[in-house]
C-alpha positions as CSV (number, residue, x, y, z in Angstrom):
1,M,133.3,117.2,125.8
2,P,130.5,114.9,127.0
3,S,130.7,111.4,125.6
4,N,127.7,109.9,123.8
5,K,126.4,106.6,125.0
6,F,124.2,104.4,122.9
7,V,121.9,101.7,124.1
8,R,121.3,98.6,122.0
9,I,117.6,97.7,121.6
10,S,116.6,94.2,120.6
11,Y,114.3,93.7,117.6
12,P,111.2,92.7,119.7
13,E,111.6,95.8,121.9
14,K,111.9,97.9,118.7
15,L,108.7,96.5,117.4
16,Y,106.9,97.0,120.7
17,A,108.0,100.6,120.8
18,Q,107.0,101.3,117.2
19,K,103.5,99.7,117.8
20,N,103.0,101.8,121.0
21,L,104.1,105.0,119.1
22,L,101.7,104.3,116.2
23,H,98.8,103.5,118.6
24,S,99.5,106.8,120.4
25,E,99.5,108.7,117.1
26,L,96.3,107.0,116.1
27,E,94.6,107.9,119.3
28,L,95.8,111.5,119.1
29,L,94.4,111.7,115.5
30,I,91.1,110.2,116.6
31,S,90.9,112.6,119.5
32,T,91.6,115.6,117.2
33,K,88.9,114.4,114.9
34,Y,86.4,114.2,117.7
35,I,87.3,117.6,119.0
36,T,86.9,119.3,115.6
37,E,83.5,117.5,115.2
38,Y,82.5,118.6,118.7
39,K,83.4,122.3,117.9
40,S,81.5,122.2,114.7
41,L,78.4,120.7,116.4
42,R,78.6,123.3,119.2
43,S,78.8,126.2,116.7
44,K,75.8,124.7,114.8
45,E,73.9,124.4,118.1
46,A,74.6,128.0,118.9
47,R,73.3,129.1,115.4
48,L,70.2,127.0,115.9
49,K,69.6,128.4,119.3
50,I,69.9,132.0,118.0
51,A,67.5,131.2,115.2
52,L,65.0,129.5,117.6
53,K,65.2,132.5,119.9
54,S,64.4,134.9,117.0
55,R,61.5,132.7,115.9
56,I,60.1,132.6,119.4
57,G,60.3,136.4,119.5
58,E,58.4,136.6,116.2
59,C,55.7,134.3,117.5
60,L,55.3,136.2,120.7
61,S,54.9,139.5,118.8
62,L,52.4,137.9,116.5
63,M,50.5,136.5,119.5
64,K,50.4,140.0,121.1
65,Q,49.1,141.5,117.8
66,L,46.4,138.8,117.6
67,N,45.4,139.3,121.3
68,K,44.9,143.1,120.5
69,K,42.7,142.3,117.5
70,L,40.6,139.6,119.1
71,P,37.5,140.6,121.0
72,K,37.6,140.4,124.8
73,V,35.2,137.9,126.3
74,K,34.4,137.8,130.0
75,I,34.1,134.3,131.4
76,P,32.0,134.1,134.5
77,E,33.6,132.3,137.4
78,S,31.5,129.5,138.7
79,D,31.8,127.1,141.6
80,S,30.5,124.2,139.4
81,L,34.0,123.8,138.0
82,D,35.5,123.1,141.4
83,S,32.9,120.6,142.6
84,P,33.5,117.9,140.0
85,S,37.1,117.6,140.9
86,S,36.2,117.1,144.6
87,Q,33.6,114.6,143.6
88,E,36.1,112.7,141.5
89,E,38.5,112.3,144.4
90,S,35.9,110.8,146.7
91,P,35.1,107.6,144.8
92,Q,38.8,107.0,144.3
93,S,39.6,107.5,147.9
94,D,36.6,105.3,148.9
95,S,37.8,102.6,146.6
96,L,41.3,102.9,148.1
97,D,39.9,102.6,151.6
98,K,37.9,99.6,150.6
99,E,40.9,98.0,149.0
100,L,43.0,98.7,152.2
101,A,40.3,97.2,154.4
102,R,40.1,94.1,152.2
103,I,43.9,93.5,152.3
104,R,44.0,94.1,156.1
105,S,41.2,91.5,156.6
106,K,43.1,89.0,154.4
107,L,46.2,89.6,156.5
108,E,44.3,89.0,159.7
109,R,42.9,85.8,158.4
110,L,46.3,84.6,157.4
111,Q,47.8,85.4,160.8
112,E,45.2,83.3,162.6
């Protein structure tokens, strides 16, 4: 028959062990609370995504119906739309070139 051995624990060790045990229980309960909250939020997110997907489908079908009912308008292609964008780039690039030249000249004056 095995003999039982007992270990005597001092009062401060007992308090320390009880505090650690209670802190561990507290952390486990808090973790459990966060996990259940996370699960509920994930399920809510899934429901909202499904609802959003169905609403988007409804909107797309309504847009298709609207496109069928609206008259078709032919818009002539013109080169005038492309030219303003190229004209806008030129002044900006010119001003950048001028700014670069100005800074370079200042640097040259400072080096002398």
